[in-house]
N, C-alpha and C positions, 0 to 999 in steps of 0.2 A: 571554326570556333576553337578558342583556346581551352585547355583542360579546366582552368579556373572558371571561365564563363559557363562551360558545360556543367560544372558542379553547382554553380549558382542557379542555373535554370532548372536543375533537377528538383529544387525545393518546391517551386510553384507547381511543377508537374505532379510531384508526389501529393501535395495538398489537394490538387484538383481531383486526383484519383480517389482520395479519401472522401472529398465532398460528394463524389459520384457514387458513394456507398461501396466502393471496392474494399474487400477485406484488407486491413492494414498490412498483414503479412504478405499477401499477394502483390499489393502495391509496391512495397519495398523490394520484393524479389524482382518484379518487372523492371522497375527503374534501375535497380542495382545491376541486373544482368545486361540491360541495354547500355547503361553507362560504362560498364566494364568492357563491353564489345567496342563502343565508340572510342575508348581510350586505348585499348590493346590492339584492336583492329583485326584480330585473327579468331574466328569461331573456335578452332581447335584448342587454342590457349584458354579461351573462356571456359569451355567445357572441362578441360583439365583442371582449371582453377576451382570449378564447382565440385569436382570429385574430391580434391584434396581438402577443400575448405570444410565440406560437410563432415568428413571424418575428423579433421583437426579440431573442429569446434566441439563436436559432441562426444569426443573421447575424453573431454575434460571431466575428471572425476568429481569436481565441485558441483557440476550440474545434477548429480544424482540426488542431491539434497531436495531438489524441487518436487519430484513426485512423492518423496517420503513425507514432506510437510503437507502436501495436498491430501495424501491418504490419511494423515493424522487428522486433518480437518474433516474429512468425510466420516471417519469413525466417531469423532467428537459430536458431529451432528446426529448420528444414529443413536448415540448413547443417552441422549436427552439432557446433556450438560447445559445446553442453552436455557432450558426451562428452569433447571435448578438454580442457575446463576441469577436469572431474572427474579425468581421467587425470593431468593436470599436478599438481593439488593432491595426489592420492594418491601420486605419486612422491616428494613431499617429506614427507608426513605419515603415509603408510600404515604405516610401521614403528613408529609410536608407539602407546601404549595409546589406543584409541578413535580412531586415526588415520583410518580409513576414514570414520567418521561426521564427523570434523572436515573431511575432504576434501570431503564432500558439502556442508557448510555453506559452506566457502570457495568451492566451485564455484557455489553458489546466489548468493553475493555477486557473483561475477564475471558470472554470467548475468543477474542483476538489473540490472547496470550497462548492459546493452544491450537489456533486455526491457521493463522498466517495469510489469510486471504480476505481482502476487504469485501469483495462481492459475496463470498460465502457467509461472512459475519453479518452483513446487512440482510441477506435473504433469510438466514436462520433465525436471527433475533426478530425480524419482522413478523414471522409466523407466530412467535410467542407473545410479543409485546403489543402489536397493533390491536388485537381484540380487547385487551385490557384497557388500553388508552381510550378506545372508542366507548367502552363501558362507563368510564368515568368522565365522559363528555369532553375529551380533548379535541380541539378543532383539527381537521385533517391536515392543515398546514403545519401545525406544531408536531403532530404525531409523525408524519412522514419526514419532515425536515430533521427532527431529532434522531430518528432511526437511520436515515441516510448518512447523517454526519457521524453518528456512533459507529456505523459500519466502517468508516475510513480508519478507525483505530486498528483494524487488522493489518494495515500497511506498516504502521510505525511501531506498535508494541511487539517486541520479539516473542517468538520467532516469526519472521516475515519473509515471504518469497521474494518480494521486490528488494528488500534489504540485502538478501543474498546475491541477487543479480547485480545490484549496484556494487557490492563488494568485489565481485568477480571482474566487472568492467573497469573499475577504478583501481583494481589491485590493492584493496584494503583488507585488513584483518576482519573476518566475519565476527569473531567473538567480541572484539572491541567495538564494532559497529552496533552489535546487539546491546552492549552496555550503554553506548552513547545514545541510543534511541529510547532507553527506558524513561529517563526524566522528561524529555519532550512528550513522550506518549502519555505519561501521567498528567502533564500540564494540559494536554489536549482534552482529556476526559474532564478535568476540572473546569476548563474554559467552556466546554459545552454545557456543563451543569450550571455554570454562572449565567450563560445565555438563556437557559430555560427559566432560571429563577427571575431574571429581569423580565422575560416575556410574561410570565404569569402575574407579575406585579403591575406591569403596564396594562395588562388585560385581566383583572382579577377574577372575572366571571368565566374565564376560558376553560377551567377544569375544576373538577371536584377533588377532594382528598379522601384517602382511605382512612378507616379507623386505625388508631394506633395498635400495633401488634404487640402482645405481651412478650417480655424477654424470653420466656421459656420457648415460645414458638419461634422467635428469632434464632435462638441457638439451635433448634431443630433444623430450621431452614439452612443455617450456616453449615451445619454438619453434613448436609447433603451435597455440598460443593467440594468435599475433600478430594474427590478424584481430580478435579481441575487443579487445585492447589498442589497436589502431589505430582501430577504430570508436569506442571510448569516448573516446580522446584527441581525435579529430577532433570528435565531437559535443559532449562536455562542455567540452573545452578551447576549441573554437570559440565556444561560448556565453560562457564566462568571459572570453575575450580580446576579445569584442565583434565577432568576425568574422561570426557568424551570429546572427540572432534565434532564439529557441527553436523556432519553427515551421520556419524554414529548416534548423536543425540536425536536426530530426526527419526532414525530407525527405532530407537528406544521409545520415543514419543508415540510413534505409530503403533508399536506393540502395546504400549500402555493404554492408549485410547481404545484399541481393539478389545483388550481385557475388560475395560470399563463398560464397553458396549455389551459384551457377553454377560457381565455381572447384572446389568439392568434387564436382561432378557429381551433386548431390542434387536439383537443380531440374529439373522437367519441366513441360510444359504443364498436366498434371493437378494437380501439386502447387502450381503458381502459381495455378491457379483455386481450389484449396482454401484457400490462404493468403488470397486476396482475399475469398472468401466468408466465411471465419472472421473476418477483420477487419471486414467489413461487418456481420456478425451481432453481434459484440461492441460495435461502435460504436453500432449501433441500440439495443442494450440499455442502454448507458451514457446515450445521449441521451434515451431514454424515461424513465430514472430522473431525469435532469436536469430534464426537463419536469415530471414529477410533483412534484419538490421545489420547482420554481419556482411551480407552481400553489398548492401548500400554503403556501409561505412568503408568497406574495402575499395569501392569505387571512388569515394571521396578521398581516401588515402592516396590512390593512384594519381589524382589530380593535384595533390599537395595542398588542398584547401585548408585542412586543420593547421598544418605547419605555417602556411602563409598567413592565416588569420591570427595565429599566436604571435608571429613576428610583428604583424601590423598593429595589433593591440599594444604590444610592448613599446613600439616606436611612437605611438601617439601620446604617451605620457598620461594616460587617463588615470584618475584615482581608482585604486582597487575597489573601493566601496561603490563608486559609480558603476563600474563594470558589473559588480555583483548585483546591484539594484536592477540594471538592465536585463541581466540573465534571469533573475527571479521573475521580473515582469513578463519576460518572454515565455517562461514556463507557465505562468498564469494564463497567458493568451492561448498557448498551445493546448492547455488543459480544457479549453472550451470546445475543442474540435477533435482531440485525440484521446485514446485511453491511456492510463497511467503506465502500463508496461511498455507499450510502444514508444511513449515519450522518453522513458529512461533509456531504453535500448538504442533509440535513434540519436539522442542528443549527448549522452554522457561521454561516448568516445570522442566527440568533437569538442564539447564545451570544457570537459575536465582538464585536458592538457593546457588549454588557454588560461583557465583560472589558476592552475597550479604554478604558472610562471609569475603570478602577481604576489606582492608581499603584503600579507595580512598580519604580520607580526607573530606568527606561530610556526611550529615545525611542520614539515610536509605531511607527516602522519596525522597530526592534530587537524590540519586543514582538510585532509581527505575525509575524516570522520565528520567534522563540523559542516562542511559543504554538502556532504551526502545527506545529512539529516535535514538541512534547509531545503534541498532539492526534493526530498521525499515528502516533506510537509506541503510544499507547493503543488507537487504532483497529486497529493491527497486532496487538495482543494479542488483539483480538476474533476474528481469523482462526484462533487456536489455542486458543480456550476453548469448551467445550461450552455449550449444545447445538447452536449454529449455526456452529461454527468451520469455515469452508469448506475451509481447507487440510487440516484433519483428515480430512474426508470424502474429499477428492481422493486423499490419500496412502493412506488406509485402503482405498479401492476398488482400489488397485493391489496391496496386500498382503492378499490374500483370506484368508490363513491367520492373520491377526492380528485378534482381536476388537476392536470399536470401543472397548470399555472400556480395553483395554491402550493404545490410541493416546491416549485421554484422559489416562491416567496418565503416559504417556511425555512428553506435552507440558508437564506441570506444572513440571518444573525450568526449562524455557525461559521459561515465563510468569513464574516468580520472577525470572529474570535481567532480563526486560523491566521488571518493576515496580521492581527496584533501579536500573535505568538511568533510568527516569522520575524517581525520587527524586533521583538524582545530577544530571540535567540541569535539574530544577526548582530544586534548591538552588544550582546553579552555572551560571547562564545563559551565562557567558563561554565554557564549553565549546562551546556551540552557535554563539555569535556570533564566536568568535575568528577563524576563517578568513575570515568575511565582512569583518571589520574589517581584516584583513591585506591582502586583495585590494583593498578600498576605498582603502587607503593607498598602493597601488602607482601 
């Protein structure tokens, strides 16, 4: 069997292992190690490659940002920021049709700005918002669908762990990628709120509204979210202003959320230990997936599949927009069976070099930012599409009286808004790149 054929056969084998419920990290490690052995042919060389690859990959200083952002999210959860954000958003939106669900989405956007994890955002906000939506008669489908979709904002609104990983894989500037993600992230939150507004008008008896909150109470609720605003401005503003590197900003953010948790009285030695252990566990999982993807992608590189595919696509004379459409549809399909982190780690090293050879009428740096945002949005959709939409399972496990089928149906309007947003951002790259160019010009 030729190396190219071996590489092509590895894809169905990997997917089969995933379908058989093998952990994605172990599946990639198994296929990668076996593929490397079949190409190299010498066990000693494969073992030597494993030794040097592990050190070479994880000695990368940029990866230290991941546990710091995860720790920041743990401290933010402990400090009660999620409840403060929801109450503040609810005081402004709760009296509108669908206002409580819109408040949950707005609070998810705010919490995602200091958390960086979609799953943590969904889980934390679900604990706060689900009881309130049930109290006001929201159907289980709308409640769980809105919260699952709102949780995905943790991927796109900076700081975001997957944004950092994409930047490392595609060799993009992390600061500029954070800037590029800001407008699409805000558009996502607005799109979800519009979907809720349409839902409650199509089914006007689906939810009650809260009494209007006086302005004095609104201002009090707004005043309680100052730690969130302060941490976001210090972390993201410090990065944009060049005061901190992203890693330094993550350390400052983790320290800031720790102080906020202490100030609320929610921090104890037991909770500090739990936060550190949860961060270590999540970091270990992410690094294991990174290692598996590195091994698998190294095997593909030895077969010259990425280079061959890049040359083949260029020789066919396909329209760049047709290739982009196919790639994005492929990501949508993969999102139904794979988690978002594995998808990015597995595909970006293969897909990005191919896409970078196509002419989209923009500079290489602009293309890297724009393409990354499109990929992350489509990956985000995978979190709320069956059968492996992780956010759907997390939220549904909290709403035990809601069948999983209702949660699937409830997520569909939000998936539609995501697809419309992808079309909009793909057709008008300036929406993504505008803020980057403005800051570059300053």
